[in-house]
N, C-alpha and C positions, 0 to 999 in steps of 0.2 A: 120892479125889484130893486133893492139897494145896489149901489155900486160896490163891487167886490174886487179886491186885489189878491191874486194867488202868488205867494212868494216861494220860490224853489231855490235853495241855497247850495245844493250839491247834486251831482249826477253820479256820485261814487257808489260802487258796489250794488248795482241793480236799481239804484234810485233814479237813474236817468230814464229807463224804460217805464218805471212806475209812474213818474211824473208826466212824461209825454203822452202815455196812453190815456191818462185821465184828462189832461188838458186838451188833447186833440179830439176828445168827444164833445167839446163845447162848440157852440156856433158863434159866428161873428155878431149875431144879433143879441147874444147874452150880454148882460151888463157886467162883464168881467174883464179886468186887465191883468197882465201877467208880468212878474219880475223874476228874471233868471240870473243866478250867478253861474257863469260859464267858466270852465277850465281851459287849458291849452287846446283841447280837442274840439271846442265849440259844439259840444254834444247837443245842447238845447237849440242853438241856432240852426243846426243841421236837421233836427228832427221835429221841431214844432211846425205844424202844417202852415203853408204859406199864407192862407187867409187870416190867420191869427197873429202873424208877425207884426202887423200894423198896430196891434194892441199890446205888443210885448216890448219890454225893456231888457236888453241883454247886457249884463255887467261882467266884463272880463276881468277875472282875478285868478292867476295861476295857482295851482295846488303845490307851490314850492315849499321847501323846508322853512324858508324865511317867513313866508306868509303864515304858515302853520304856527311858527314860534311867536310871531306877533300876536296872533289871535289867542294863543295860549296865555300869554302874559297879560294882554289888555282885556281879554274876554269881550272883545267887540270886533266888528269889521267895518271898513270904511264905507261900505255900501248902505249901512243903516241910515245915514243921512239922506241917501238917494231914495230910499223907501219912504221916509217921512215926507220928503218933498213931492214925490209922486202921488202920495195920498192927498196932499193939498191941491195939486194941479188937477187931478182927476175926480176930486170930490168923493174920495173913497170913504165908505162907512163901515166896511168890514174887511179885515185882512186875514187870509187863510195861509198859515205857515204849513206847507204840505210835507216837508221833510222831517221836521223835528218840532218839539214844543217851541213856541216863539220865545226868543231871548227875553228874559225878565226886564232888562233895562230898556229894550226897544218897545216891548208891549206896554210898559208903564207910560212911556212917552206918548205912544199912540192913543192910549186910553185918556190921557189928559187932554188930548186934542179932539176927543169925542169919537174916536175910531174904536170899534169893537174888534176883538181878535179871537180866532179859533185855530187850534193846532191839531195836526194828525200825529197820533202817538203810535210809533212803530214797535218799540220794545219797552214795555213797562219795566222789565227787569233786564239788567245787562247780561249779555251772553257770556258763556265761558270763554276765556281767552288765555292764550299762551304765546307771549311775544317777548322780544328783547326787553331788558329792564327799563330802558328809557321810554320805550313805546308803552309799557305797562303803566308807567307814571303818568304819561300824557292821557292814556285811556282812562285811568282812574279820575283824573281832574275833570275830563270832559263829561264823564258819567255823573259826577257830583253836580256839575253845573246843569246838566240836562234835568236832573231830579228837581233842582230848585226851580227851573223854568216850568216843569210839569206841575209842581205844587202850587205855583203862582197862577197858572192859567185858569180861566173860568169855563171855557168851552173846549171840549176835546172830542176828537174823532178817532175811531179805530176801525180796522178791517178784519178784526178777529172777534168772533162771537164769544170765545172764552175770555179774551182780554176786555171785551165790552162789559161782561158781568163783573170782572174783577175791578175795573175802573169805577163802576157804579157803587160797588161795596166800599172801595177805598176812599172815594170822593163823593159822598152822598149829597153834598151841596153844590156840586158842579153839574153842568149840562154835558151829558155824554151821548155821543151819536155813533151810529154804525153805517158804513156803506161797503159794498162788495169790493174785493181786491181786484185790481185790473189785470188783464192779461199782459204778460211781458213780451208777447209776440208782436214785434213792430214790422212795419212795411219793409224796412231794410233787412230784417231777419228772413222774412218770407221770400224776398227776391234774391237773397244771398246765394252765390254759387262758388265761393272760395273753398278750397280744400286745405285744411291745416297741413302744413308741410310734414308734421310729425306722423300723419296718417297716410301719406301718399303711397307708401309701399306696403301697407299693412293688408294682409289677406286672411287674417284670423278674426273670427267674430269677437266682438268686444262688449264689455259692460262699461257703462259710462257714468262718471260723476262729473257734473259741470257746475261751476260756481267759484266764487272767490274762496281761497283756502283759509278757513277759520277753525279754531278748536271746537266750537260748538256744533259744527256741521258733521262731526263724527267720521271724518275721512280716515283717521287712524284705525277706527273700528272696521271700516270697510276693507282697508288694506290688509289688516290682520286676518280677517275672514277669508279673503281671496287667497292670500299666499299660504295659508295653513290648510287649505282644502284642495286636495289633488283633483277632485272632480271639477273644480273651477280653474285653477292655475295651469293645469295640464291641457285644457281644452280651449280656453278663452284668453283674451287679454283684458286687462283692467286699464281703462283710460281715465286719468285724473286730469281734468282740464280746468285751469284757473290759476290766477296769480296768488302767491302767498308762500309761507314758510312750511316746508314739508320735510323736516330733518329725519323723520323715521323711515323714509324710503331710501333703500340702499341703491344709489344710482349706479347703473351698469351691472348690478348683480341680479336683480329681479327682471329676467328677460321678457316676461309677459306683462310687465307693468309699464305703461307709457305715460309719462308725465308731460303735460303741456303747460309748464309753469311760467305763464306769461299772460298778458292781457289778450283775451280772445276777441277778435273782431266780430261784430254782429253778422257780417257776411260769411263767417265760418260756422255759425251755430247750426244752420239748417243741415249741412252735411253731417256734422257730428251726431245729431239726433236721428236723422233718417237712416244712417248706417249702423246704429247701435242695436244690439240684440235686446237690451233692456237698459233702463236708467235707474240709478239708486240714489236716494236722498237719505243718508243714515244719520240725520241730525240728532244730536243729544238734546237740544232745546231749540225752539223757534216759536215766537209769538205769532208771526204771520209771514207769509212768503208767497211769491208768485211763481216759484219754480215749477209747480205742477202744470201751470198753463203751457209751458214749453213742451213738456212730455206729452200732455194730452193733445195739443195741437198737432204735433208730429206723429201721433199715434204709436207711441213706444210703450211696451209693457213697463210698468213702474212698480218699484218697491220702495217703501218708506218706513222709517221707525214709527212706532205707535204713540208719538207725542201728541198731545191734545189737538194741535192745529191740523196736522195731517190726518189724524184719526177722524176728525169731524168731517173732512171732505171725503176721504176714502170710504168711510162708513156708509155714505150715501150710494157708493158704487156697489156695496155689498159683495166684495170679493176678498176673502180672507188671505189669498195669496199675496196681496199687495201690502200687507203690514207685517213687520217683525217686531219682536219685543225690544224696546229701547235698551241698548247696551249689551244685548245678548249676541255674542259672536256666532255661536252654534245655530241659533235660530235664523240669524241673518244669512249664513251660508246655506242652510237648508231651504229657506224660502227662495233664494237666488237659484239654486239647482232646480227647484220645482218650476219656477217661471221659465227658465231657459229650456226645460224639457217639455213643457205643456204647450198645447195649442191655446194661444192667448187671444184668439179672435174676439171672443165675447168681452174680454177685458178692454180691448182696444175700442170696441163699439161703445162701451159704457163711458170710456174716457172722452170719446168724440161727442157723445150726447151731452155730457157734463159741460164740456167746453162751450158748446153752442148755447146752453141754457144760462150759464153763470158768468162767463167772461165776456160780458156784453157792455161795451162803452156807453150805449144809449141808456141803459139802466143806471149806470153809475152817474151820468150827467143828471138824470132825473132825481136821483137820491141826493146829490150834492146841492142842487138848486133848492130842493125842499128844506135841507138843513140850513142853508144860507137865509132863506126866508123866515125861518123859525127863530132866528137870533135877533 
């Protein structure tokens, strides 16, 4: 097999577990090397399995405002030259950009040196966003650049069957590939025993949303459904766990809404899921996501919006209670009441079976090795 270099440039917002779960499925004997851009928390250094660290390069570059501004202005990062040098030293013939489409300037340089490139496409279309004006400006610039990178690339991978079909239709002359989405359940999560301080004294059953707070995830919808429905807000608590801007929540007024608006440690995730009565993913849009792997692994009754990505997975479980009409507050509230009052043993059994069949690292390794060989 050709020598491959997998490049991971961010561990931000779920990308860390996504990358590590894929890379940790490989063997030392595979002809693959790894390049990681690590932030202050050294996420990749801590989570890549020990046997692969000898084949890994960890480049430390903080996620500071200064570094973000430099990248925004220059549209480049200092580690690009390190990637080029590593390709020469290790005789790399294929580079896989696993977080985003490979930067056009870097890909062009590598191609001139005879190195082919392939990129994982996570979001073909930008998500809905509501941020401060200066963050929206930066967000807009980044998305325009990502689109140019995507348009330039020749080989693309997706983990969404719907996006796979759209990519083939949009780019009929490109090579489009699919492999399964990895589980986000890491060893650290499985072994974690920390209790979030915000839940220490809670003795009321709760509904959980977990994930970074973003407009496209529909948290506002969930909040409104919960607070406007007495059968929910009088009997349960709503726990919204994740960092981000949530101005629509009336801090100190909604007594049965608990916000854990901070970075959630991996060691706290197990407790949050195991103690939840159900978990809700009210996304307005999502191309692909690994959040279902957490709910399924911890055997928590699950409710999601019926956007295509979730519907494609939930449809295989054949349980109508698990989907609500996207954007419909009344349907969301009613489905929540149903799940909270039903015996969900059969739902949990289906989730467990799905997890064992589809969130399999060995299968993903096999799929990726086949893709690398075909290029």
